[in-house]
C-alpha positions as CSV (number, residue, x, y, z in Angstrom):
1,M,44.7,46.5,34.8
2,F,45.5,43.5,32.7
3,I,42.9,42.8,30.0
4,S,42.1,39.5,28.3
5,I,40.0,39.8,25.1
6,V,38.2,36.5,24.7
7,I,37.1,35.7,21.1
8,P,35.3,32.5,20.0
9,T,35.6,31.8,16.3
10,Y,34.3,29.3,13.8
11,N,35.1,29.5,10.1
12,R,35.6,33.3,10.0
13,K,39.2,33.4,8.8
14,P,38.9,36.4,6.3
15,I,37.3,38.8,8.7
16,L,39.1,37.3,11.7
17,E,42.4,38.6,10.2
18,K,41.0,42.2,10.3
19,C,39.7,41.6,13.8
20,L,43.1,40.5,15.2
21,L,45.1,43.2,13.3
22,A,42.9,45.9,14.8
23,L,43.5,44.5,18.3
24,E,47.3,44.7,17.6
25,K,47.0,48.4,16.8
26,Q,45.7,49.6,20.2
27,Q,46.9,53.0,21.4
28,F,47.0,54.0,25.1
29,S,47.0,57.6,26.4
30,D,47.8,56.7,30.1
31,D,48.9,53.8,32.3
32,K,45.5,52.4,33.1
33,I,46.3,49.2,31.2
34,N,49.4,47.3,32.2
35,D,49.1,44.9,29.3
36,Y,46.6,42.8,27.3
37,E,46.2,39.5,25.6
38,V,43.9,38.1,23.0
39,V,42.6,34.7,23.9
40,L,41.3,33.2,20.6
41,V,39.3,29.9,20.9
42,D,38.8,28.1,17.7
43,D,35.5,26.2,17.9
44,G,36.4,23.4,15.5
45,S,36.9,25.5,12.4
46,T,37.4,23.7,9.1
47,D,38.8,26.7,7.1
48,G,42.4,26.4,8.3
49,T,42.1,29.2,10.9
50,L,44.7,27.7,13.3
51,E,47.1,26.8,10.5
52,W,46.9,30.3,9.1
53,L,47.5,31.8,12.5
54,G,50.5,29.6,13.1
55,K,52.1,30.8,9.8
56,N,51.5,34.4,10.7
57,K,52.2,34.4,14.4
58,P,54.8,37.2,14.2
59,Y,52.1,39.6,13.2
60,F,50.0,38.8,16.2
61,P,52.2,38.9,19.3
62,H,49.2,39.4,21.7
63,V,47.2,36.4,20.4
64,Y,47.1,33.1,22.3
65,P,45.1,30.5,20.4
66,F,43.3,27.5,21.8
67,S,41.0,25.0,20.2
68,Q,38.1,22.7,21.0
69,D,35.6,20.5,19.2
70,H,32.6,22.3,17.7
71,L,30.8,22.8,21.0
72,G,29.4,26.2,20.4
73,P,30.2,29.8,21.6
74,A,29.2,29.3,25.2
75,A,31.8,26.5,25.7
76,A,34.3,28.4,23.7
77,R,34.0,31.6,25.8
78,N,34.2,29.5,29.0
79,L,37.4,27.9,27.8
80,G,38.7,31.4,26.9
81,V,38.0,32.7,30.4
82,Q,39.7,29.7,32.0
83,K,42.8,30.2,29.9
84,A,42.8,34.0,30.3
85,K,45.3,35.7,32.6
86,G,43.5,39.1,32.9
87,D,41.6,40.5,35.8
88,V,39.3,42.1,33.2
89,I,37.6,40.1,30.4
90,I,36.4,41.7,27.2
91,F,34.2,39.6,25.0
92,I,33.9,40.4,21.3
93,D,33.0,38.3,18.3
94,S,35.5,37.3,15.6
95,D,33.7,39.4,13.0
96,L,34.2,42.6,14.9
97,V,36.8,45.2,13.9
98,V,37.5,47.7,16.7
99,T,39.0,51.2,16.7
100,E,42.5,52.0,18.0
101,T,41.2,53.4,21.3
102,F,38.9,50.4,22.0
103,L,40.7,49.0,25.0
104,Q,41.6,52.4,26.5
105,S,37.9,53.4,26.3
106,H,36.7,50.4,28.1
107,A,39.4,50.7,30.8
108,H,38.6,54.4,31.3
109,K,34.9,53.8,31.6
110,L,35.3,50.9,34.0
111,L,37.4,53.0,36.4
112,E,35.2,56.0,36.0
113,G,32.1,54.0,36.7
114,E,33.7,52.4,39.8
115,Q,34.5,55.9,41.2
116,K,31.0,57.2,40.5
117,L,29.2,54.2,41.9
118,G,31.6,53.6,44.8
119,S,31.5,50.0,43.9
120,D,33.0,47.6,41.3
121,R,29.6,45.9,40.6
122,L,29.5,47.0,37.0
123,F,30.5,46.2,33.5
124,T,30.8,48.3,30.3
125,Y,29.0,47.8,27.1
126,G,30.5,49.3,23.9
127,A,28.9,50.3,20.7
128,V,28.4,47.9,17.8
129,I,27.9,49.2,14.3
130,N,26.8,46.8,11.7
131,T,28.5,47.0,8.3
132,C,28.7,45.1,5.0
133,N,31.9,46.9,4.0
134,F,34.6,44.3,4.1
135,D,37.4,46.5,2.7
136,H,36.7,49.5,5.1
137,P,34.4,48.3,7.9
138,T,35.3,51.2,10.2
139,S,33.9,53.7,7.7
140,E,30.3,52.8,8.4
141,P,28.2,55.4,10.1
142,Y,25.9,54.7,13.1
143,K,22.4,53.8,12.1
144,I,19.1,53.6,14.1
145,T,19.1,49.8,13.5
146,D,22.4,49.5,15.4
147,F,20.7,50.4,18.7
148,S,20.6,47.7,21.2
149,A,18.7,47.5,24.5
150,A,20.4,44.3,25.6
151,Y,21.6,44.2,29.2
152,F,24.6,41.9,28.6
153,A,25.6,40.9,25.1
154,T,29.0,39.5,24.2
155,G,29.5,41.4,21.0
156,N,31.3,44.1,22.9
157,V,31.4,44.0,26.7
158,A,34.0,44.4,29.4
159,I,33.6,42.9,32.9
160,A,35.8,42.0,35.9
161,R,36.7,38.3,35.8
162,K,35.5,37.7,39.3
163,W,31.9,38.5,38.5
164,L,31.8,36.0,35.6
165,E,33.2,33.4,38.0
166,K,30.7,34.3,40.7
167,A,27.8,34.1,38.3
168,G,29.0,30.7,37.0
169,L,30.1,31.5,33.4
170,F,28.1,30.5,30.4
171,D,25.6,27.7,30.4
172,T,26.9,25.1,27.8
173,C,23.4,23.7,27.4
174,F,22.9,26.5,24.9
175,Q,24.5,24.6,22.1
176,L,22.3,26.0,19.3
177,Y,22.1,29.6,18.1
178,G,21.2,32.3,20.6
179,W,20.6,33.5,24.2
180,E,23.6,32.1,26.0
181,D,24.9,35.6,26.7
182,L,21.6,37.2,27.7
183,E,20.9,34.2,30.1
184,L,24.3,34.9,31.8
185,G,23.1,38.5,31.9
186,V,20.1,37.5,34.0
187,R,22.5,36.0,36.6
188,L,24.7,39.0,36.6
189,K,21.7,41.3,37.2
190,Q,20.8,39.1,40.2
191,L,24.3,40.0,41.5
192,D,23.3,43.7,41.2
193,L,25.8,44.6,38.5
194,K,25.1,47.9,36.7
195,L,25.4,48.3,33.0
196,I,27.6,51.3,32.0
197,K,27.3,52.3,28.4
198,C,30.7,53.0,26.7
199,P,29.9,54.4,23.2
200,E,33.6,55.4,22.8
201,A,34.5,51.7,22.6
202,V,33.3,51.1,19.0
203,G,33.3,47.8,17.2
204,Y,32.2,47.3,13.6
205,H,30.3,44.1,13.1
206,W,30.9,42.8,9.6
207,H,28.5,40.6,7.8
208,P,28.2,39.9,4.0
209,P,25.6,41.8,2.0
210,F,22.2,40.1,2.2
211,N,21.3,37.8,-0.7
212,L,18.5,35.3,-1.2
213,A,20.9,32.3,-0.8
214,Q,21.3,33.2,2.9
215,I,17.7,32.8,3.7
216,P,17.6,29.0,4.5
217,N,20.4,29.5,7.0
218,L,18.7,32.6,8.5
219,I,15.5,30.6,8.9
220,D,17.4,27.8,10.6
221,K,19.0,30.2,13.0
222,E,15.6,31.7,13.9
223,I,14.2,28.2,14.6
224,Q,17.3,27.4,16.7
225,R,16.9,30.8,18.5
226,G,13.3,29.8,19.3
227,R,14.4,26.5,20.8
228,M,17.1,28.1,22.9
229,G,14.7,30.8,24.0
230,V,12.5,28.2,25.6
231,L,15.6,26.8,27.4
232,F,16.2,30.3,28.6
233,Y,12.6,30.5,29.9
234,Q,13.0,27.1,31.6
235,K,15.9,28.5,33.6
236,H,14.2,31.9,34.3
237,P,10.4,31.6,34.0
238,T,9.6,35.3,34.2
239,F,7.5,37.6,32.0
240,E,10.6,39.6,31.2
241,V,12.2,36.6,29.6
242,R,8.9,35.8,27.8
243,L,9.1,39.3,26.2
244,M,12.7,38.8,25.3
245,I,12.2,35.5,23.5
246,Q,8.9,36.6,21.9
247,M,6.8,34.0,23.7
248,T,3.7,36.2,24.2
249,L,0.3,36.4,22.6
250,L,1.2,39.9,21.4
251,H,4.2,38.7,19.5
252,R,2.2,35.8,18.0
253,I,-0.5,38.2,16.8
254,L,2.0,40.9,15.7
255,W,4.1,38.7,13.4
256,G,1.1,36.7,12.4
257,I,-0.6,39.9,11.1
258,L,2.6,41.3,9.5
259,S,3.3,38.0,7.7
260,L,-0.4,37.4,6.9
261,G,-0.3,34.2,8.8
262,G,2.9,33.1,7.1
263,T,1.7,34.0,3.6
264,L,4.4,36.6,3.2
265,N,7.4,34.2,3.3
266,E,10.7,33.4,1.6
267,R,8.9,32.2,-1.5
268,T,6.2,34.9,-2.0
269,L,8.6,37.8,-1.1
270,A,11.6,36.5,-3.0
271,P,10.9,38.6,-6.2
272,F,10.5,41.8,-4.2
273,L,13.6,41.1,-2.0
274,Q,15.7,40.4,-5.1
275,W,14.5,43.6,-6.7
276,L,15.6,45.6,-3.7
277,I,19.0,43.9,-3.8
278,D,19.3,44.7,-7.5
279,Q,18.6,48.4,-6.6
280,G,21.6,48.4,-4.3
281,K,19.5,48.1,-1.1
282,P,20.4,44.7,0.5
283,Q,20.0,46.0,4.1
284,L,16.4,47.2,3.4
285,S,15.8,43.8,1.8
286,L,17.0,42.1,4.9
287,E,14.8,44.3,7.2
288,I,11.8,43.3,5.2
289,A,12.8,39.6,5.3
290,R,12.7,39.9,9.1
291,I,8.9,39.9,8.8
292,F,8.9,36.2,8.0
293,L,12.1,35.5,9.9
294,N,10.4,36.7,13.1
295,W,7.4,34.6,12.2
296,Y,9.6,31.5,12.0
297,N,11.2,32.4,15.4
298,V,7.8,32.7,17.1
299,Q,6.7,29.4,15.6
300,G,10.0,27.8,16.8
301,V,9.4,29.2,20.3
302,Y,5.9,27.7,20.6
303,S,6.8,24.4,18.9
304,A,9.7,24.0,21.5
305,Y,7.5,25.0,24.3
306,K,4.8,22.5,23.3
307,E,7.5,19.8,23.3
308,M,8.7,20.9,26.7
309,K,5.2,20.5,28.2
């Protein structure tokens, strides 16, 4: 088995270094993996990512960098797959730091799953643990908020290259934030691919501790996610997709009630959110901020849907 790890990146140089170093430290207990490569696609970064990598190339013998204009993660992953040499593709994000048995775990679970199913129509989905600990990201324990019910998400997934090509790769119409991986997941599900959980393949997803200065960008992402959600629904007009993108009356009522019709927002909640941050509880502050962030998302969905009609 030859594995290609495909990583899109955009202005993530500090955490990208940890990501790539972890991939160079992989340990193998058997001969399931012949070799591996890391296909890094720079999506038009302006932080000197490629220059830094060029200067430090001896430290990253498995990394093969490519670049494109800022076209978004869907186009970047497609380019990565096109340049990859492996028969198995693993997608991770450039802010994910993996354990030393990461590749071995995915390889073992892929082969084990094929034997149990009697078919290779499967992919493996590893565990993603969110952390704010930049110095020691892998020390973070698993939390209930780390649970994901997604069928196909590119934060930590391994799949045979042929199924990606048969499904048609990522739709590059998804140029704003969100849904390009789950939309591909719908097409993979139509090919009867089975999701095999692989909790042993652990990746630690780093993000900076929440602060109020991040709120405008988070709101913008939610609005973008709403717009891309409607694009998702245009391609797959099913009730399941409506649930996924929060385009139901239930979601509109739920987040309307929780946010008091938008009264609980980034302005009115700011003092309380800052107090929680000052108490050393930035994650709790972020979870409460999701009340109005989800309200912005639902509003974005219905606004985009109205424009579509």
